[in-house]
C-alpha positions in Angstrom: 0.0 0.0 0.0 2.8 2.4 -0.7 3.6 4.6 -3.7 7.0 4.1 -5.2 9.2 5.4 -8.0 11.8 3.0 -9.4 14.9 3.7 -11.4 16.3 0.6 -13.0 20.1 0.5 -13.2 22.2 -2.0 -15.2 25.6 -1.4 -13.8 27.1 -2.5 -17.1 29.7 0.3 -17.6 33.5 0.0 -17.6 33.8 0.8 -13.9 31.6 -0.4 -11.0 32.6 2.6 -9.0 31.6 5.0 -11.8 28.3 3.1 -12.3 27.6 3.4 -8.5 28.5 7.1 -8.5 26.0 7.8 -11.4 23.3 5.7 -9.8 23.7 7.4 -6.4 23.7 10.8 -8.0 20.5 10.1 -9.9 18.9 8.6 -6.8 19.7 11.7 -4.8 18.2 13.9 -7.5 15.1 11.8 -7.9 14.6 11.6 -4.2 14.8 15.3 -3.8 12.3 16.0 -6.7 9.9 13.4 -5.3 10.1 14.9 -1.8 9.0 18.2 -3.2 6.4 17.1 -5.8 5.1 13.8 -4.5 6.2 13.4 -0.9 4.2 10.2 -0.3 6.2 8.4 -3.0 9.4 6.6 -2.0 12.3 6.4 -4.4 14.0 3.0 -5.1 16.9 1.8 -7.3 16.2 -1.5 -8.9 19.2 -3.7 -9.9 19.9 -7.3 -10.7 21.2 -9.7 -8.0 24.5 -9.8 -9.9 24.8 -6.0 -9.8 23.9 -6.0 -6.1 26.4 -8.7 -5.3 29.1 -7.0 -7.4 28.5 -3.5 -6.0 27.0 -3.8 -2.5 28.6 -6.8 -0.7 31.6 -4.7 0.2 31.6 -3.4 3.8 31.9 0.2 2.7 29.0 -0.2 0.2 26.9 -1.9 2.9 27.5 1.2 5.1 26.5 3.4 2.2 22.9 2.1 2.2 21.8 3.5 5.5 24.1 6.6 5.2 22.4 7.6 2.0 19.0 6.3 3.0 19.3 4.2 -0.2 16.3 2.0 -1.0 17.1 -1.0 -3.3 15.0 -3.5 -5.1 17.0 -6.6 -6.1 15.4 -8.6 -8.9 15.9 -11.6 -11.1 15.6 -10.4 -14.7 15.0 -13.9 -16.1 12.2 -14.9 -13.7 11.0 -11.3 -13.5 10.7 -11.5 -9.8 11.8 -9.3 -6.9 14.3 -11.1 -4.6 14.6 -8.5 -1.9 13.7 -5.0 -0.8 16.4 -3.1 1.0 15.4 -1.8 3.5 12.1 -3.6 3.9 
């Protein structure tokens, strides 16, 4: 029963750090705009489980999630299912 906005990221560039930087910047911008225009809607970044494993299993990246109030949807693109919501 919640309203959400989802930005799907592929993390398929030449550098994982660069992809993460771009995704985080877009997330911050979208979250800011949504807070002003549609404050009931929560902003999420959707990424595949592979992208999540490659980019967010590092200790520093795990700390980034709460520090940036980052909301993630991890999905399986083949089965077209959501595997986890972070945070729930």
